[in-house]
N, C-alpha and C positions, 0 to 999 in steps of 0.2 A: 626158420628156426622153430623147433618145437619145445615144449616144456621139458621133455626128457633128454633132448640133445645137449651136448656141451655148448658153451658160448664160444662161437668162432671169434678168434682174435681180430678178424677183419670185419666184424659186425658194424653195420651203419644203421642210421635211424630207420630206414625203410624195412630193415629186418625185424624190427620190434613189434610190428603189427600183430603177428600171431601170438606172441607172448602176452601182450597187453590184452588182446581179446580173450585168450584162454583164462587169464587171471580174472577178468571182469565176469566171464561166464561162470567160473567156479564161485566167485563171490555171490552171484545171483542164486546159485544152487544152495550155498550155505545160508543165505538170507531167507530163502523160501523154506528150508528145513527148520530154521530157528522160528520163523513165523508159525509154521505148522505146529510146532511143539509148545510155543510160549505165547501165542496170541490171546489166549483166554486164561485168566487166572482161575484156578480151581477154587471150590468153596474153602473157606478158612485159610486162604493164601498158601503159598508154597507150591513148588512144582516137583513132580516126580516123573522121571523117565526111566525106562528099563535099560539094562546094560547094552543091549544091541543098538538102541537109539543113541545112547551116550557115546558108544564107539563110533557110530556113523558121524555124529556131529563133531567129535574130536578129529576124525579122519578128514572131514571136509575143511575144518579150520586149519589143520596141518597142511593140507594141499594149498589153500589160499595163501598161507604164509610162504610156502616153498615157491609158489608161482610168482608172487609179488617180489620176493627176494631175488629170484632169477631175472625178472624183468628189470628191477632196479640195477642189478649188477651188469646186465647187458646194456642198459642205458649208459652207464659210465664208460663201458668199453666203446660204445658208439660215439660218445662225447669226446673221448680221448682221440679216437680216429679222426673225427671231424676237425678237432683242433690241430692235429698233426698235418692233415691234408691242407688246411687253411694256411698253416705256416709255410708249407712247400709252395703254395701258389703266390705268396707274397713277393712283390718285386724285389730284386736284389738278392734273391736266394739261389 
């Protein structure tokens, strides 16, 4: 499963690796960009970034949110599927 593909209703926990890794990698990119812009306080305090950098940071933050939301949603699909499969395996079913 990729970040751009829809969540398959048959998703299981093994399918989550790509989503989790993509979200973690994008979080690293965002963290590095934030560190680059805000690691040193300018004289007299306050930070100024130009519009292009502001748009890039907003884009990265939006991507992190979208990726983690999708990973969370896929987790709950996988959890539901796991619980249903476990119910089917119970004796007497």
